[in-house]
ROFI-529830 format. One record per residue: residue in three letters; x negated, y, z of N, C-alpha, C in turn. Coordinates in steps of 0.2 Angstrom, whole numbers, plus 5000, padded with zeros to 4 digits. Layout:
REM residues N
ALAXYZXYZXYZ/...
This chain:
REM residues 453
MET504049635180503749615176503149605174/ASN502849575173502049555173501649575165/ASN501549655166501549655159500849665155/VAL500549595157499749605157499549545153/TYR499249555146498949525140498549525140/ASP498149455135497449455135497549515126/LEU497849495122498249575116498849565118/ILE498749655115499649695114499249705108/VAL499849685104499949725096500549775095/VAL500449835092500649875092501049895085/GLY501749875083501949865076501949805072/ALA502449765072502749715069502949705062/GLY502349735060502349735049501849665049/PRO501749665042501149595041500649585046/ALA500449635044499649645050499649625056/GLY500149665057500349655066500349595068/LEU500949545063501249475065500649425064/THR500349425059499749405057499149395061/ALA498949455063498549465071499049405076/ALA499449455079499949405083499949335082/LYS500049305075499949235074499549195076/VAL498949225074498149195072497949215082/ALA498249255086497849255091498349195098/GLY499049185094499249155097499149065095/GLU498849055090498748985090498048975093/ASN497649025094497249025099497249015106/GLY497849005108497849005115498049075119/LEU497849125114497949205119498849225122/THR498649255128499449275129499549355124/VAL499949355122500149395116500749435119/ALA500849505117501349555116501249585110/VAL502149605107502149625102502649705101/LEU502249755103503049815105503249845096/GLU503749845095504049875089504449915089/ARG504349975086504950025086505650005086/LYS505749955077506249955077506749895082/ASP507249885081507849825084507749775081/VAL507749765076507749695071507049705065/MET506549655067505849665064505849655058/HIS506349635057506349605050506849655044/ASP507049715049507249755044506949785042/ILE507049815035506549845031506849935029/LEU506849975032506950055034506750095029/ARG505950075029505650135022505650095016/MET505350135012505150115004504650065005/CYS504650015002504349955000504249934994/GLY503849944988503749914983503849814983/MET503449804987503449744990502949684983/MET502649714981502349684977501649634980/LEU501649574975500849544979500449574976/VAL499749594977499249634975498749584976/THR498449544972498849534965498749464964/LEU499249444960499049364959498649354951/SER498249424951498149414942497349424942/GLY497049444949496549464950496149474956/LYS495649474958495349494964495549544969/TYR495649534975495849604979495349594986/MET494949644987494649634991494049574993/GLY493849534988493649494986494249434987/GLU494649414988495249374989495449354982/ARG495349304980496149274974496649234979/VAL497049264981497949254982498249204977/THR498549174979498849104977499649094981/HIS500149084976500749084979500948994978/ASN501048964984500948864982501848874983/GLU502048894979502848884976503348824980/LYS502948774979503148724980503148704988/GLU502648724991502348724998502748765001/GLY502848814999503248895002502748915005/LEU502048955003501448955006501149045003/LEU500849065003500549105001499849105004/CYS499249084999498649065002498149115000/PHE497649125004496949155005496449105004/PRO496349074997495749035000495049045003/HIS494849104999494249145001494249135010/HIS494649175011494549195020494849125023/GLY495249085020495349005022495749015026/PHE496449035026497149035028497649055025/ASN498349035025498949055023499349055027/LEU500049075024500549095027501149075026/LYS501649065027502349025027502649075022/TYR502849065017503349125014503849075010/ASP504349045011504849035008505549075003/GLY505349145003505949175000505749194993/PRO506149224989506249234984505649274980/THR505549254975504849294969505149304963/LYS504749354961505049374952504249394949/ASP504149354943503449374940503549444936/PHE503249494936503149524932502449524928/PHE502549554921501949534916501449594912/SER501749654915501349694911501449774919/TRP500949814917501049874920500949924915/GLU501649954914501650014907501750084911/ILE501350134910501250194911501450244904/HIS501750274908502050314901502250404904/SER501850404897501750494897502250544896/PRO502150604898502850654898503150654890/GLY502850654884503150654877503150594874/GLY503050514880503450444877502850424873/GLU502150444876501550384873501750334879/LYS501250284876501050234882500350204884/LEU500150194890499550164893500050104897/VAL499450024893499649984894499249944897/PHE499449904903498949864905499249774906/GLY498949734900499249684899499849684894/ASP499849634890500249644884501049604885/TYR501449634887502149604889502249554885/SER502349534881502649494877502249414876/THR501549444875501149394875500949354884/ASN500849414888500949374894501649324897/ARG502349354893502849314895502849264892/GLN502549224886502549184884502049124887/LYS501449144893501149124893501649074903/GLY502049124903502249114911502049134917/LYS501749084922501649114928500849124925/ALA500249094922499949104920499849164916/GLY500349194914500049274912500549324916/ARG500649314921500949364924500349394928/ALA500549474929500149524931500349514940/SER500949494942500949474949501549464950/ALA501849464955502649474957502749514963/VAL503549514964503749534970503949494972/TYR504149514980504249474985504849484992/SER505149474996505649474999505149505008/LYS505049555008504549585013504949565021/SER505649565020506049555026505849475028/ARG506149435022505849345024505449345027/LEU504749395022504049345027503849385034/LEU504249445036504149455042504649405046/ALA505149385042505749335049505349275051/SER504949245045504549205043503949195049/LEU503549255050503049255053503649275062/VAL503749315063504249305069504349245073/GLU504649195067504849135069504049095072/GLU503749095067502949055069502749095077/CYS502749155077502549185083502649175087/LYS503549165090503949135095503649045097/ARG503649035092503548975092502848955096/LEU502349005096501749005099501849045107/GLY502349065107502349095114502249155114/VAL502249195108502249265109502849305110/HIS502649355114503249415118503249465114/PHE503949465112504149535108504449575113/PHE504449645110504649695114504949735109/THR505549755105505849775103506149845105/GLY506149885101506549965102506150005106/GLU505449985106504949995109504550075104/ASN504350115106503950165102503250195108/VAL502950165105502350175108502150245106/ILE501850275113501750355112500950375114/ASP500650305117499850315119499550255121/ALA498950255121498350205120497750225123/GLN497750195130496950235133496550195137/LYS496150175135495650135143495950155149/SER496150085154496050095161495650035162/GLY495350065168494850015170494449965163/GLU494449895166494249885160494649835155/LYS495349865156495849845151496349915147/VAL496649885141496849955138497749955140/GLU497850025140498550035144498950065137/ILE499350015134499850045131500750085136/VAL500650145131501250185136501850185130/THR502650175132503050195126503450245128/ALA503750275124504550305126504650315130/GLY505050255133505550235138505150235145/GLY504650235144504050235151503650165153/LYS503850125147503550055152502950065150/HIS502550015154501650005153501449945152/PHE501249915146501049875145500049885146/LYS499849815149499049815148498749755145/GLY498049765142497949725139497149705138/VAL496649645136496049655136495849685130/PHE496249665126496249685118496949735116/ALA496849785111497449805109497249805100/ILE497849785096497749815090498449845088/ALA497949905086498549975084498649945076/ALA499149925074499449905066500249955066/ASP500149985068500650045068500650105061/GLY500450085054500650095049500250165048/ARG500350205041499950245039499950315043/GLN500750315046500850355052500550355058/SER500050305060500050285066499650325071/ARG500150345075500250375081499750375085/ILE499350295085498850275091498150325087/ALA498150295082497650335077497450425081/ARG498150445079498250515081498350515090/THR498450505094498350505099497750485103/MET497450435101496550415103496150475098/GLY496250515096495750555090495350535086/MET495850495083495450435076495550485071/ASN495950525071495950575065495350635066/LYS495150635068494750725071494250725064/ASN493950685063493550675056493550645051/ARG494250615051494650585044494550645038/GLY494350635032494750685029495450675025/PHE495450725025496550715024496450765018/TYR497150715013496950735007497750755005/THR498350725006498950755005499150695009/SER499850725010500650695010501050665005/ILE501250605004501850584998502150565000/THR502750614997503350595000503850564992/SER504050504995504450454989505250434991/LEU505550464987506350454988506550404982/GLY507050354984507150304978507950284980/TYR508050234976508650194977508450124974/GLU508750074978508850014973509450024968/MET509349994959509850014956509949944952/THR510549934948510549894945510849914937/ASN510949874932511149884926510649934921/LEU509849924924509549964920509549934912/ASP509249974909509149974902508350004899/LEU508049954900507449934901507249874895/ALA506649904890506549854883506149804889/HIS505649814893505249764894505549774903/PRO506149734905506449724912505749704917/ASP505549634914505049614919504249654919/ALA504249714920503549744920503649794926/LEU502849824928503249874932502949944928/HIS503549974930503550064924503350094929/GLN502950154927502750224930502550284925/PRO503250304926503450354923503350434924/LEU502650464921502650524922502850574918/PHE503250604921503850654918503450734919/LYS503250744923502950814923502350814926/SER501850844921501150834923500850934929/GLY500450924930500150984935499850984941/ASP500151024947499951034952500451044956/PRO501051004958500850934959501250904952/PRO500950844951501350814945501950774947/MET502550774944503050714946502950664942/MET502950614946503050534943503650504946/GLY503550464942504050394945503850324945/PHE504150264947504050184948504850154947/ILE504650104944505150064942504750004943/ILE504949974949504849904949505449854952/PRO505349794949505949734949505749714958/ARG506449694958506849674965506849614964/ALA506449574971506449474970507149464971/CYS507649504972508349474975508849524969/ASP509149484968509949514966510549564969/TYR510849574966511349594971512049584967/GLU512249544971512949524967512849494962/GLY512249444960512249424952511849464949/GLU511649524948511349574946510849584946/ASP510249594942509449614942509549694945/VAL508949694951508949744954508149784954/TRP508149844953507449884954507449934958/LEU506849914962506749994965506450064958/VAL507150104960506850164956506550214960/MET506050244960505850284964505450344961/ILE505150414965504950464964504350474967/SER503950504967503450524971503150594972/ASN503050634976502750674976502450724982/VAL502050754981501450774985501650844989/ASN502250874987502550924990503150904995/MET502950895001503450895005504150935005/GLN503751015002504551035005505051035000/ALA504850984992505150984987505850944987/ASP506350974983506850964984507050894979/HIS506850834983506850774981507250734978/GLU508050744981508450724977508550764971/GLY508450824968508550874961507750824960/ILE507350844961506750784955507050714954/PHE507650684957507650604955508050624951/ASP508750654953509250674946508850704941/ALA508550744939507950754936507750714930/PHE507550654933507250604932507850554928/THR508150544933508850494928509050504925/GLN509150584923509850604921509450664916/GLN509050684915508850744910508150724907/SER507750704910507150704908507050654901/ARG506750614895506550594892506950514892/PHE506750494901506850434903507650424905/ALA508050474905508750454907509150414902/PRO509050394896509450344895509350264896/TRP508750254900508650194903509050184910/PHE509550234912509850244920510750264916/LYS510850264910511450284907511950254909/GLY511950174912512450114915512150104920/ALA511750124926511550114930512050124937/ARG511850074941512250084949511950094953/LYS511950124957511450164964511750084969/VAL511250064974511549994977511250014986/ARG510750044985510350074992509850104991/LYS509950174997509650244996508950235000/CYS508150245000507750235004507050295001/GLY506550295006506350345006505450325011/CYS505250355010504550365014504250415014/THR503750445018503150495019502450465021/GLY502050465019501350455022501150515020/ASN500450505027499850525025499450505021/MET498750515016498250515014497550535018/TYR497050495020496550525024496050475019/ALA495350505022494850435022495050385026/PRO494650325025494750265029494450295036/LEU494850265039494350245047493650195044/PHE493050255046492550195046492250145051/HIS492450165055492250115063493050125064/PRO493250075063494050055067494250025072/PHE493750055078493750015084493650095090/LYS493950085096493850125101494150115107/ASP493750095112494050075118494650035119/ASN494249985116494449905114495349905111/VAL495249955107495949955100495549965094/LEU495949915091495749875085496149915080/PHE495749945073496349975069496349915064/VAL497049905062497049855056497749895050/GLY497549845043498049885038498049955038/ASP498549975035498650035036498450095040/ALA498450075049498250125053497650145052/GLY497150105047496450135046496350145038/TRP496850135035496650125026496850205024/CYS496450225016496650275014497050285013/GLN497450235009498150265007498650185009/GLU498750135004498950055007498550005006/ALA498549985011498249915012498449865006/GLU499049885006499649825002499849765007/MET500149725007500449665012499649635010/THR499449605006498849545007498149595008/GLY498049655009497549675012497749675020/ALA498449695021498649705028498549625030/VAL498849575030498849505031498049485032/MET497549515027496949505027496549535033/SER496649575035496449655042496649605048/GLY497349595050497849555055497449485056/TRP497349455051497049375052496149395055/LYS495949435052495249425054495249465060/ALA495649515062495649565070496049505074/GLY496449465073496649405078496049365079/ASN495749345074495149285075494649315081/SER494649395078493949425081494049415091/VAL494749445091494849475097495149375102/ALA495149325100495249265099494349235101/PHE493849275096493349245098492949285103/ALA493149345106492749385110492949345115/MET493649345117494049325122493549245125/GLN493349215119492949145123492349175124/GLU491949195121491249215121491349265130/LYS491849295131491749345137491549405136/LYS491649435130491249495129491949535125/TYR492349565135492749615131492549685132/SER492049705125491949765122491849765112/GLU491449815112491449805104491149745101/GLU490649715106490049675106490549635103/GLY490949605106491449555105491949545098/ILE491849595096492349605092491649645084/GLN491249615084490849615080491049605071/PRO491149535073491349495066492249545063/TYR492549575067492949615063492749685058/LEU492149715066491749785063491549755054/GLU491249695055490849675047491249675043/TRP491949645043492149595039492349685037/TRP492849715042492949785038492449815031/LYS491949835035491449855030491349825024/THR491249755023491149715019491649695012/TYR492349685017492749675012493449755012/TYR493249805013493749865015493049905011/LEU492749935016492350005012491849975009/ASP491449935007491049935000491249894994/LYS492049874997492349844990492949894987/MET492949944991493649964988493450064991/ASP493050084986492950144988493450194987/TYR493750224993494250264990494250334987/ASN493650354985493650404980493750384974/ILE493650324973493950284966494750304966/PHE494950274970495650274971495950344969/LEU495850404974495950464973495750474966/LYS495450464964495350484956495950464951/ASN496550414953497150414949497550454949/LEU497250494954497750584953497550624950/TYR496850634948496650664944496950684936/MET497050634932497450654926497950694926/PRO498450674930499150714930499150774932/ILE498650804939498350884941498050904935/LEU497650874932497150924927497250934921/CYS497550894918497950874910498550914910/THR498350934905499250964902499550904901/GLU500450894901500850854896500450834890/ASP500250894886500150894879499350854877/GLU498950844883498450834882498550754886/ILE498950734890499150664892499450634889/ASP499850664882500050644877499550594871/TYR499050644870498650654867498350584868/LEU498350594876497450534876497850454877/PHE498550474879498750384878498950384870/LYS499250424868499150394860498450374858/THR497850404859497450394854496950334859/ILE497050314862497150244866497450184866/LYS497250154858497550104855497650054857/GLU497150024861497049934863497549934869/THR497849884870498249844877497649824882/LEU497549874885497049864893497249794897/PRO496549764900496649724902497249684909/THR497449634909498149644914498049654919/ALA497949694925497949724930498549764935/LEU498349744942498649774945498349824952/ASP497749804952497349834960497049894957/PRO497549954961497450014958496650064959/TYR496149994963495350014963495249994958/GLU495549944951495249924948495249954942/ILE496150014942496250014934495850084931/PRO495550134938494950184936494550154932/ALA494050094932493850064929493950044921/HIS494550014920494749994914494750054909/MET495150114914495150184910494650224908/GLY494150214912493450234910493150214903/SER493250134903492950104898493550124890/ALA494250124893494450124886494150204885/MET494150244889494150324887493350334884/ALA492750284885492250294884492450284874/LYS492750234873492850204867493250254861/ILE493550294865493750374860493350434860/ILE493050444863492550474864492350514858/PRO491950494853492050524846492750564844/THR493150524845493850544841493950624844/ILE493950604852494150654856493550704853/LYS493050704853492550764851492550784845/GLU492750744839493050774831493850834834/GLU494350794836494850834837494950864843/ARG494750874846494750894855494250914858/PRO493750944854493250954858493251014867/ASP494051064866494051074872494351014877/LEU494550964876494850914881494250874882/LEU493850874877493150824880492750864885/GLU492750924885492250954889492650954896/LYS493450954897493750944903493550894907/ILE493750854901493750774905492850744909/GLU492250794904491650784906491450784913/LYS492050854916492050874922492250854927/PHE492750784925493150754931492650704933/GLY492150694933491750644937491350694941/ALA491350744941490950794945491150814950/LEU492050814949492250864956492650814960/PRO492450844967492450804973493350824973/PRO493750774977494350764979494650824982/GLU494150864987494250904991494350974986/PHE494150964981494351024975495051004970/VAL495050954968495450924964496050934967/LEU496250894974496650874979496850964983/ARG496351014982496651064989497251104987/ASN497651094982498451124984498851054988/THR498751004986499150954990498950944998/MET498250944998497950955006498151005011/ARG498251075006498751115008499551115012/SER499851085006500551075005500651045011/GLY500250975012500550915017500350945024/PHE499951005025499751015032500551115034/HIS500851095026501251165027501051215031/CYS500251235027500051275029500051345022/ASN499751415024499751445019499051475016/PHE498751465022497951485020497651435012/THR497151475011496951475005496251415005/ILE496351385002495751325002495051334998/
């Protein structure tokens, strides 16, 4: 078998398949290596949210053309076929341990506006991947499933990819789209100089028959503050189950050794949120664990480009992943045309990465989403949520949320100064605290070490 290609893509997720599709459209010979046997099976937990349909994300305004079955990226100038189901949701509601609520988007008002008022929508990732696979096959892309890639290294003028089964593939370029736990990033030494902040473990179930006052909203219950905090998420699903609405109900924790089943039971059966689940029924269990590093500031080595979650801080989200894959695929095609088989040839991708990811999405801002539940007591969080009386702007972008929170906090500073001067002093210290200090225990927990940082 001739296993030599213009481009080898490792990982058949949104980023990898988009890159393969673009390269195939440009006439390149492409191989996609995927560890799963069925590429569109969703085996790990995924929120399946379109981030975002109500604002910009990485400089893009994503639109969903339901009539034509397209997800459109007008700023970048491409679209993807998507003829699967969606379900709109209209606010993001964060619940404090004591029963207060911080709301991004007025639920009732937004629902009355219909699609013009939605915070965003959820989709079927399985259907999106199946559609991308269909297009790639039509373009002549070669697929190799059940292949677990264990190594990538330069071999002469090409990149050699090795699988656990002993197969060897060679390409002029390779794209690492193997996710948050990227084995290629690890084996090629890309993580050596990246800051490590935590490993987040999530466990959940798809459930029916929840009793929610606002069923078409993204709910984020914080049911225990501290270090580590305990938080949950309730996300609508686009598909029903035997005619019933379905939600993904999950808990996330930064202590990998915790009893996550016990935490889930405490959340759904014993916490103040238990009435939401009184008549609920579990449909399917799911979970995931992912490392949180600083981003790759230079996502290229030895003719391997890193895309999507393989080089992100937390998650690129589907929208960020496909934009990354689109640009990487185009850059490889351009380099092949220019006969520049080196870093010089894919400069457009490196420039895109800096402009649209590093410059627009400061990972330090993202990490500050974790500060309040770690540094504040439950009473302090209840107080802050109660004192912020306004409904905040409709938003879903986690890099945008801290700015809205900062604006709301600035308005209540006089009240806090008068009523809780001790809390004000603590809040004023937040901005100056580096992630390495606030997340020192999560860093230690993630590495399973006993030393003190």
